[in-house]
C-alpha positions as CSV (number, residue, x, y, z in Angstrom):
1,X,0.0,0.0,0.0
2,X,3.0,2.3,0.7
3,X,4.1,1.7,-2.9
4,X,0.7,2.6,-4.3
5,X,0.5,5.8,-2.2
6,X,4.0,6.8,-3.3
7,X,3.3,6.4,-7.0
8,X,-0.1,8.1,-6.8
9,X,1.5,11.1,-5.0
10,X,4.3,11.2,-7.6
11,X,1.8,11.3,-10.5
12,X,-0.3,14.1,-8.8
13,X,2.9,16.2,-8.3
14,X,4.0,15.7,-11.8
15,X,0.7,16.4,-13.5
16,X,0.2,19.5,-11.3
17,X,3.6,20.8,-12.6
18,X,2.4,20.1,-16.2
19,X,-1.0,21.8,-15.8
20,X,-0.3,24.8,-13.5
21,X,1.8,27.8,-14.4
22,X,2.2,30.1,-17.4
23,X,5.1,28.4,-19.0
24,X,4.3,24.7,-18.9
25,X,4.2,22.6,-22.1
26,X,0.4,22.4,-22.2
27,X,0.0,26.2,-21.7
28,X,2.5,26.7,-24.6
29,X,0.3,24.4,-26.7
30,X,-2.7,26.4,-25.7
31,X,-1.1,29.6,-26.9
32,X,0.0,28.1,-30.2
33,X,-2.9,25.8,-31.1
34,X,-6.0,27.3,-29.6
35,X,-9.1,25.3,-28.8
36,X,-7.8,21.9,-29.9
37,X,-5.2,22.2,-27.2
38,X,-7.9,23.0,-24.6
39,X,-9.6,19.7,-25.6
40,X,-6.2,17.9,-25.3
41,X,-5.6,19.3,-21.8
42,X,-9.1,18.3,-20.6
43,X,-8.6,14.8,-22.0
44,X,-5.1,14.4,-20.4
45,X,-6.5,15.4,-17.1
46,X,-9.2,12.8,-17.4
47,X,-6.7,10.2,-18.4
48,X,-4.5,11.0,-15.4
49,X,-7.5,10.9,-13.0
50,X,-8.4,7.4,-14.4
51,X,-4.9,6.2,-13.9
52,X,-4.7,7.4,-10.4
53,X,-8.1,5.8,-9.6
54,X,-7.0,2.4,-11.0
55,X,-3.7,1.9,-9.1
56,X,-4.6,-1.2,-7.2
57,X,-4.6,-4.9,-8.0
58,X,-8.3,-5.3,-7.9
59,X,-9.0,-2.3,-10.1
60,X,-6.5,-3.4,-12.7
61,X,-8.5,-6.7,-12.7
62,X,-11.6,-4.6,-13.4
63,X,-10.1,-3.4,-16.7
64,X,-9.7,-7.0,-18.0
65,X,-13.1,-7.9,-16.6
66,X,-15.0,-5.3,-18.4
67,X,-13.3,-6.2,-21.7
68,X,-14.4,-9.8,-21.4
69,X,-17.9,-9.4,-20.0
70,X,-20.0,-9.9,-23.1
71,X,-19.7,-13.7,-23.3
72,X,-23.3,-14.7,-23.4
73,X,-22.8,-16.4,-20.0
74,X,-25.7,-14.9,-18.0
75,X,-23.9,-15.1,-14.7
76,X,-20.7,-13.5,-15.7
77,X,-22.3,-10.9,-17.9
78,X,-24.5,-9.9,-14.9
79,X,-21.6,-8.7,-12.8
80,X,-18.4,-8.6,-14.9
81,X,-19.8,-5.8,-17.1
82,X,-19.8,-3.5,-14.1
83,X,-16.4,-1.8,-14.0
84,X,-17.0,-1.1,-10.4
85,X,-17.8,-4.7,-9.4
86,X,-15.2,-4.6,-6.6
87,X,-17.0,-1.8,-5.0
88,X,-20.4,-3.6,-5.4
89,X,-19.4,-7.1,-4.5
90,X,-22.7,-8.0,-3.0
91,X,-24.5,-7.5,-6.3
92,X,-23.1,-11.0,-7.2
93,X,-25.9,-12.4,-5.2
94,X,-28.4,-11.1,-7.8
95,X,-26.7,-13.0,-10.6
96,X,-27.4,-16.6,-9.6
97,X,-29.4,-18.8,-12.0
98,X,-31.1,-22.1,-11.8
99,X,-32.5,-23.9,-8.8
100,X,-30.0,-22.2,-6.5
101,X,-30.9,-18.7,-7.6
102,X,-32.5,-18.0,-4.3
103,X,-29.2,-18.3,-2.5
104,X,-28.4,-14.8,-1.1
105,X,-25.3,-15.7,0.9
106,X,-24.2,-12.8,3.1
107,X,-26.0,-10.2,1.1
108,X,-26.9,-7.1,3.1
109,X,-24.5,-8.3,5.8
110,X,-21.2,-6.8,6.8
111,X,-17.9,-7.5,5.1
112,X,-15.5,-9.8,7.0
113,X,-11.9,-9.6,5.7
114,X,-9.9,-12.7,6.3
115,X,-6.3,-11.7,7.2
116,X,-4.9,-14.9,8.8
117,X,-4.5,-18.1,6.8
118,X,-3.9,-20.3,9.8
119,X,-6.4,-22.9,11.2
120,X,-4.9,-24.0,14.5
121,X,-8.0,-24.3,16.8
122,X,-11.3,-25.8,15.7
123,X,-13.0,-25.1,19.0
124,X,-11.8,-21.6,19.6
125,X,-10.9,-20.3,16.1
126,X,-8.7,-17.2,15.9
127,X,-10.4,-14.0,14.9
128,X,-9.3,-13.0,11.4
129,X,-9.3,-16.6,10.1
130,X,-11.8,-18.1,7.7
131,X,-13.0,-20.6,10.3
132,X,-13.9,-17.7,12.7
133,X,-15.8,-16.0,9.8
134,X,-17.9,-18.9,8.6
135,X,-19.3,-19.9,12.1
136,X,-20.8,-16.5,12.9
137,X,-24.6,-16.3,13.2
138,X,-25.1,-13.0,11.3
139,X,-25.0,-12.7,7.5
140,X,-21.4,-12.0,6.3
141,X,-19.7,-11.3,3.0
142,X,-16.3,-12.9,3.5
143,X,-13.4,-11.6,1.4
144,X,-9.6,-12.0,1.6
145,X,-7.0,-9.4,2.4
146,X,-4.4,-11.1,0.2
147,X,-3.5,-14.3,-1.6
148,X,-3.4,-17.2,0.8
149,X,-3.4,-21.0,1.1
150,X,-5.5,-22.3,3.9
151,X,-4.7,-25.8,5.2
152,X,-7.6,-27.0,7.3
153,X,-7.0,-28.9,10.5
154,X,-10.5,-30.5,10.2
155,X,-13.8,-29.9,8.5
156,X,-14.7,-26.2,7.9
157,X,-18.3,-26.1,9.0
158,X,-20.1,-23.1,7.5
159,X,-23.1,-21.4,9.0
160,X,-26.1,-20.0,7.1
161,X,-26.1,-16.7,5.2
162,X,-22.4,-16.6,4.3
163,X,-20.6,-15.7,1.0
164,X,-17.0,-16.8,0.6
165,X,-15.8,-14.5,-2.1
166,X,-12.3,-15.1,-3.4
167,X,-12.4,-12.5,-6.2
168,X,-9.3,-10.3,-6.2
169,X,-7.1,-12.8,-4.4
170,X,-5.7,-16.3,-5.0
171,X,-7.4,-18.4,-2.3
172,X,-6.6,-22.1,-1.9
173,X,-8.4,-24.4,0.5
174,X,-6.9,-27.8,1.2
175,X,-6.2,-30.2,4.0
176,X,-8.5,-32.2,6.3
177,X,-12.2,-32.4,5.9
178,X,-12.6,-29.3,3.7
179,X,-16.0,-27.5,3.4
180,X,-19.1,-28.8,5.1
181,X,-22.6,-27.3,4.7
182,X,-24.8,-29.2,7.1
183,X,-28.4,-28.3,7.9
184,X,-28.0,-24.7,6.8
185,X,-29.2,-22.4,4.0
186,X,-28.1,-19.5,1.8
187,X,-24.4,-20.0,1.1
188,X,-22.4,-18.8,-1.9
189,X,-18.9,-20.1,-2.5
190,X,-17.2,-18.2,-5.3
191,X,-13.7,-18.2,-7.0
192,X,-11.9,-20.6,-4.7
193,X,-9.4,-23.4,-5.4
194,X,-10.4,-26.6,-3.4
195,X,-8.2,-29.7,-3.6
196,X,-6.4,-32.5,-1.8
197,X,-9.1,-32.9,0.8
198,X,-8.7,-35.8,3.1
199,X,-10.9,-37.6,5.7
200,X,-10.5,-36.4,9.3
201,X,-12.5,-36.2,12.5
202,X,-13.1,-37.8,15.8
203,X,-12.7,-34.4,17.3
204,X,-14.6,-31.4,18.6
205,X,-15.4,-28.6,16.1
206,X,-17.3,-25.4,16.6
207,X,-20.2,-24.8,14.1
208,X,-21.5,-21.5,15.7
209,X,-20.5,-19.1,18.4
210,X,-22.7,-21.1,20.8
211,X,-22.3,-24.7,19.7
212,X,-19.3,-27.1,19.7
213,X,-20.0,-30.7,18.7
214,X,-18.2,-34.0,18.3
215,X,-17.6,-34.9,14.7
216,X,-16.9,-38.4,13.4
217,X,-14.6,-39.1,10.4
218,X,-15.5,-37.0,7.4
219,X,-15.4,-38.5,3.9
220,X,-12.8,-36.2,2.4
221,X,-15.2,-34.3,0.0
222,X,-14.2,-31.0,-1.4
223,X,-17.6,-29.6,-0.6
224,X,-20.1,-31.7,1.3
225,X,-23.8,-30.5,1.2
226,X,-25.9,-32.3,3.8
227,X,-29.6,-31.4,4.5
228,X,-29.1,-27.9,3.1
229,X,-30.8,-25.6,0.6
230,X,-30.3,-22.4,-1.4
231,X,-26.6,-23.2,-2.2
232,X,-24.6,-21.7,-5.1
233,X,-21.1,-22.8,-6.0
234,X,-19.6,-20.7,-8.8
235,X,-16.2,-20.3,-10.4
236,X,-14.4,-22.8,-8.2
237,X,-11.6,-25.2,-9.3
238,X,-11.8,-28.6,-7.7
239,X,-9.5,-31.7,-7.9
240,X,-7.7,-34.5,-6.0
241,X,-10.1,-35.2,-3.2
242,X,-10.4,-38.5,-1.3
243,X,-14.2,-39.0,-1.9
244,X,-16.3,-36.6,-4.1
245,X,-15.4,-33.1,-5.3
246,X,-19.0,-32.0,-4.5
247,X,-21.6,-34.3,-2.8
248,X,-25.2,-33.2,-2.1
249,X,-27.2,-35.6,0.1
250,X,-29.8,-36.1,2.8
251,X,-32.6,-33.9,1.4
252,X,-30.4,-31.1,0.1
253,X,-32.1,-29.0,-2.7
254,X,-32.2,-25.7,-4.4
255,X,-28.6,-25.9,-5.6
256,X,-26.7,-24.4,-8.5
257,X,-23.2,-25.5,-9.4
258,X,-21.9,-23.3,-12.2
259,X,-18.8,-22.0,-14.0
260,X,-16.5,-24.4,-12.2
261,X,-13.5,-26.4,-13.4
262,X,-13.2,-30.1,-12.4
263,X,-10.1,-32.2,-13.0
264,X,-8.1,-35.2,-11.8
265,X,-10.7,-37.1,-9.9
266,X,-12.6,-40.4,-9.9
267,X,-16.1,-39.9,-8.4
268,X,-16.7,-36.2,-9.2
269,X,-20.2,-35.4,-8.0
270,X,-22.8,-37.3,-6.1
271,X,-26.4,-36.1,-5.8
272,X,-28.6,-38.2,-3.5
273,X,-27.8,-40.2,-0.3
274,X,-28.8,-43.7,-1.3
275,X,-31.5,-45.4,-3.4
276,X,-33.9,-45.9,-0.4
277,X,-33.6,-42.4,1.0
278,X,-37.0,-40.9,-0.2
279,X,-36.4,-37.3,1.0
280,X,-34.0,-36.9,-1.9
281,X,-37.0,-37.4,-4.3
282,X,-37.7,-33.6,-4.3
283,X,-34.0,-32.6,-4.8
284,X,-33.5,-30.0,-7.6
285,X,-29.9,-29.2,-8.8
286,X,-28.7,-27.1,-11.7
287,X,-25.3,-27.9,-13.2
288,X,-24.4,-25.1,-15.7
289,X,-21.5,-23.7,-17.6
290,X,-18.9,-26.0,-16.0
291,X,-15.8,-27.6,-17.6
292,X,-15.3,-31.3,-16.8
293,X,-11.7,-31.8,-17.8
294,X,-8.6,-33.9,-17.7
295,X,-8.2,-36.9,-15.4
296,X,-11.9,-37.4,-14.6
297,X,-13.4,-40.9,-14.5
298,X,-17.1,-40.8,-13.6
299,X,-20.1,-39.2,-11.8
300,X,-20.5,-35.8,-13.5
301,X,-22.9,-36.2,-11.8
302,X,-24.2,-39.6,-10.4
303,X,-27.9,-39.0,-9.4
304,X,-30.2,-40.8,-7.0
305,X,-33.8,-39.5,-7.3
306,X,-34.5,-35.8,-7.7
307,X,-34.6,-33.5,-10.7
308,X,-31.3,-32.6,-12.3
309,X,-30.8,-29.9,-15.0
310,X,-27.5,-30.4,-16.8
311,X,-27.2,-27.4,-19.1
312,X,-24.4,-25.8,-21.3
313,X,-21.5,-27.7,-19.8
314,X,-18.3,-28.9,-21.6
315,X,-17.5,-32.5,-20.9
316,X,-14.0,-33.1,-22.4
317,X,-13.0,-36.3,-20.6
318,X,-14.4,-39.3,-18.8
319,X,-13.0,-42.8,-18.5
320,X,-16.2,-44.7,-17.5
321,X,-19.2,-42.5,-18.0
322,X,-20.3,-38.8,-17.6
323,X,-23.8,-38.9,-16.2
324,X,-25.1,-41.8,-14.2
325,X,-28.0,-42.6,-11.9
326,X,-30.3,-44.9,-10.0
327,X,-33.6,-44.9,-8.2
328,X,-35.4,-43.0,-11.0
329,X,-33.9,-39.5,-11.2
330,X,-35.2,-37.1,-13.9
331,X,-32.2,-35.9,-15.9
332,X,-32.6,-33.0,-18.4
333,X,-29.5,-32.6,-20.5
334,X,-29.6,-29.5,-22.7
335,X,-27.0,-27.7,-24.8
336,X,-24.0,-29.6,-23.6
337,X,-20.9,-30.8,-25.5
338,X,-19.9,-34.4,-24.8
339,X,-16.5,-35.4,-26.2
340,X,-16.0,-39.2,-25.8
341,X,-12.6,-40.8,-24.9
342,X,-10.6,-42.8,-27.3
343,X,-11.6,-46.0,-25.6
344,X,-14.3,-47.7,-27.8
345,X,-15.9,-49.2,-24.7
346,X,-16.5,-45.8,-23.0
347,X,-18.3,-43.8,-25.6
348,X,-21.6,-43.8,-23.9
349,X,-22.4,-40.6,-21.9
350,X,-25.0,-42.3,-19.6
351,X,-25.0,-45.1,-17.2
352,X,-27.9,-46.6,-15.2
353,X,-26.2,-47.9,-12.2
354,X,-27.0,-51.5,-11.0
355,X,-30.4,-51.4,-12.7
356,X,-32.0,-53.6,-15.3
357,X,-33.3,-52.1,-18.5
358,X,-36.8,-53.2,-17.8
359,X,-36.7,-50.9,-14.8
360,X,-34.8,-47.9,-16.2
361,X,-36.6,-47.7,-19.5
362,X,-39.3,-45.7,-17.8
363,X,-37.0,-43.2,-16.2
364,X,-37.1,-39.7,-17.8
365,X,-33.7,-39.0,-19.2
366,X,-33.4,-36.8,-22.3
367,X,-30.9,-35.1,-24.5
368,X,-31.9,-31.9,-26.1
369,X,-29.6,-29.8,-28.3
370,X,-26.5,-31.6,-27.0
371,X,-23.4,-32.0,-29.3
372,X,-21.8,-35.4,-29.4
373,X,-18.1,-35.5,-30.4
374,X,-15.8,-38.4,-31.1
375,X,-18.5,-41.0,-31.1
376,X,-20.2,-40.0,-27.9
377,X,-23.8,-41.1,-27.5
378,X,-26.5,-40.5,-25.0
379,X,-29.1,-43.2,-24.3
380,X,-32.5,-41.5,-23.5
381,X,-35.4,-43.1,-21.8
382,X,-38.9,-42.5,-20.5
383,X,-42.0,-41.0,-21.9
384,X,-40.7,-37.5,-22.2
385,X,-43.6,-36.1,-20.0
386,X,-43.5,-32.3,-20.0
387,X,-44.6,-32.2,-16.4
388,X,-41.6,-34.2,-15.3
389,X,-39.1,-32.2,-17.3
390,X,-40.7,-28.9,-16.1
391,X,-39.4,-29.9,-12.6
392,X,-35.9,-30.4,-14.1
393,X,-35.8,-27.2,-16.1
394,X,-34.3,-24.2,-14.4
395,X,-32.7,-21.9,-17.0
396,X,-33.1,-21.4,-20.7
397,X,-30.4,-23.3,-22.5
398,X,-28.2,-21.7,-25.0
399,X,-26.9,-23.3,-28.2
400,X,-24.1,-25.8,-27.7
401,X,-22.4,-24.3,-30.7
402,X,-21.1,-21.5,-28.5
403,X,-20.0,-23.7,-25.6
404,X,-16.4,-22.5,-25.8
405,X,-17.6,-19.0,-25.3
406,X,-20.0,-19.9,-22.5
407,X,-17.3,-21.8,-20.5
408,X,-14.4,-19.6,-21.5
409,X,-13.9,-18.4,-17.9
410,X,-14.9,-21.6,-16.1
411,X,-12.9,-22.1,-12.9
412,X,-11.0,-19.5,-10.8
413,X,-10.5,-16.2,-12.7
414,X,-6.9,-15.8,-13.9
415,X,-5.8,-19.3,-12.8
416,X,-3.9,-21.5,-15.3
417,X,-6.0,-24.3,-16.9
418,X,-4.8,-27.7,-15.7
419,X,-4.5,-29.6,-18.9
420,X,-1.3,-31.4,-18.2
421,X,-0.3,-34.3,-16.0
422,X,-1.8,-35.0,-12.7
423,X,-0.8,-32.4,-10.1
424,X,-1.0,-31.9,-6.4
425,X,-0.6,-28.5,-4.9
426,X,0.1,-29.6,-1.4
427,X,-0.7,-26.9,1.1
428,X,0.3,-24.9,4.1
429,X,2.1,-22.0,2.7
430,X,0.8,-18.7,4.0
431,X,1.1,-15.9,1.5
432,X,-1.6,-13.7,3.0
433,X,-2.0,-13.2,6.7
434,X,0.9,-13.4,9.1
435,X,-0.4,-16.6,10.7
436,X,0.2,-15.1,14.1
437,X,-3.4,-15.1,15.1
438,X,-5.9,-12.3,15.3
439,X,-6.1,-9.1,17.2
440,X,-2.5,-8.1,17.6
441,X,-3.6,-6.3,20.8
442,X,-6.4,-4.4,19.0
443,X,-9.5,-3.7,21.0
444,X,-12.2,-3.6,18.3
445,X,-15.7,-3.1,19.4
446,X,-16.9,-4.0,15.9
447,X,-15.4,-7.4,15.0
448,X,-16.8,-7.3,11.5
449,X,-15.3,-4.1,10.1
450,X,-13.6,-3.9,6.7
451,X,-10.2,-4.7,8.2
452,X,-10.2,-7.6,10.7
453,X,-7.9,-9.7,12.8
454,X,-4.2,-8.8,12.5
455,X,-5.0,-5.9,10.2
456,X,-2.8,-7.1,7.5
457,X,-3.0,-5.0,4.3
458,X,-3.2,-6.6,0.9
459,X,0.2,-7.2,-0.6
460,X,1.1,-6.8,-4.3
461,X,3.0,-9.6,-5.9
462,X,6.4,-8.7,-7.6
463,X,4.9,-9.2,-11.0
464,X,2.0,-6.9,-10.3
465,X,4.4,-4.3,-8.8
466,X,6.5,-4.4,-12.0
467,X,3.5,-4.0,-14.2
468,X,2.3,-1.1,-12.2
469,X,5.7,0.6,-12.5
470,X,5.8,0.1,-16.3
471,X,2.2,1.4,-16.6
472,X,2.9,4.5,-14.6
473,X,6.1,5.3,-16.4
474,X,4.4,4.9,-19.8
475,X,1.5,7.3,-18.8
476,X,4.0,9.9,-17.5
477,X,5.9,9.6,-20.8
478,X,2.7,10.2,-22.8
479,X,1.7,13.2,-20.7
480,X,4.9,15.1,-21.3
481,X,7.2,15.9,-24.2
482,X,10.2,15.4,-22.0
483,X,9.5,11.8,-21.1
484,X,13.1,10.8,-21.4
485,X,14.2,13.6,-19.1
486,X,11.6,12.6,-16.5
487,X,12.5,8.9,-16.7
488,X,16.1,9.9,-15.8
489,X,14.8,12.0,-12.9
490,X,12.6,9.1,-11.8
491,X,15.5,6.7,-11.8
492,X,17.5,9.1,-9.6
493,X,14.5,9.3,-7.2
494,X,14.4,5.6,-7.0
495,X,18.1,5.4,-6.3
């Protein structure tokens, strides 16, 4: 932040020198060229004001965001076209689609800034940590002060009315248990890397300020949704977990999983607890604009009961099947692209799990406007009753012809696409908060202010610092005829 303030002050001083006084370069142009120079001066002032306003990491991201907003993807176009999205973060909650569109997360709540990447105590979490944020009772919009990798000690149990918003930072969650949504509602998880999640438990974990409970061994899911509703998972990147990347069971419903990037995993997504669990009959889940990529085997998703809308996804790899199910789920596949593997025995998109054809032939599974590539084929079934598919329709599908455009930004914004060999990030490196715990002796009466915990300020990466330096020098060169002279002066100042 000192670096940013220094450069902003330097630009203001230099531009003031250029604009004020009877013998400056622009005043001489005014004398020589008349009204055209007045227009030039006005525009140069506007340019300088815009540069000053944009000197921050998140506002530089805004420039790229605005240029890429018109993709046809209704979620991204809803908020990315706003050049001031970083000042209006909570408007994201108005952009949800599908069965989870009612998820408001922490909208209208205070902002909680995570400044500490540690996770040392599951019973008495440190203020400033993600664990401390997600257990609070009140609605909170949770953001991150800087890039950070959070290695969980045990399950991260999230309370109702929370948004975990990773935009503007590189946020990685890994470790033991990972994210659990149990018997809660209205949660948004956005722009987070989740990977290498392992089973853990037989320990005490706090789930709210007033409740600590004993937890058994978790499955090792990336995100576990249990008896919960109004859930939206958007722009996440998930891989390498012990069990599922995302599982939704035990009567969970009103869920949207969108714009996410799935790689390197066997059983990707489970919807429904077991064939005999009748409360899952009313489950409704939308799976939209996702990229199912390299190293995936099966369950994209695997459905038990319920109504599942699979719309405008790009399935680029599976080794067994893409979409499977049992216990008579209704599956509505629209506007997807299915690219079959080379294996001639794995071309079929669909699989009815442990069920005879005489039974599954009556299930309502349909393909509508899907594109089949490399010999892929979808086996439909059922009578095609409109009343059944109405319950499995949640958003108007777009043409699969533009699937590349619709899924262009799937996953975490700005993250490299994992198209190579299997990788494992490991975890534990703290690049954000100090890891020293919260407070630092502060006596804050409002624990949920914009700066929380140890008060760490966002840090710029060396690459970002260099880019900002080059940008500022270039603007200064443009705004003066003696750019070379000023660059020399600038170098002397830096020395």
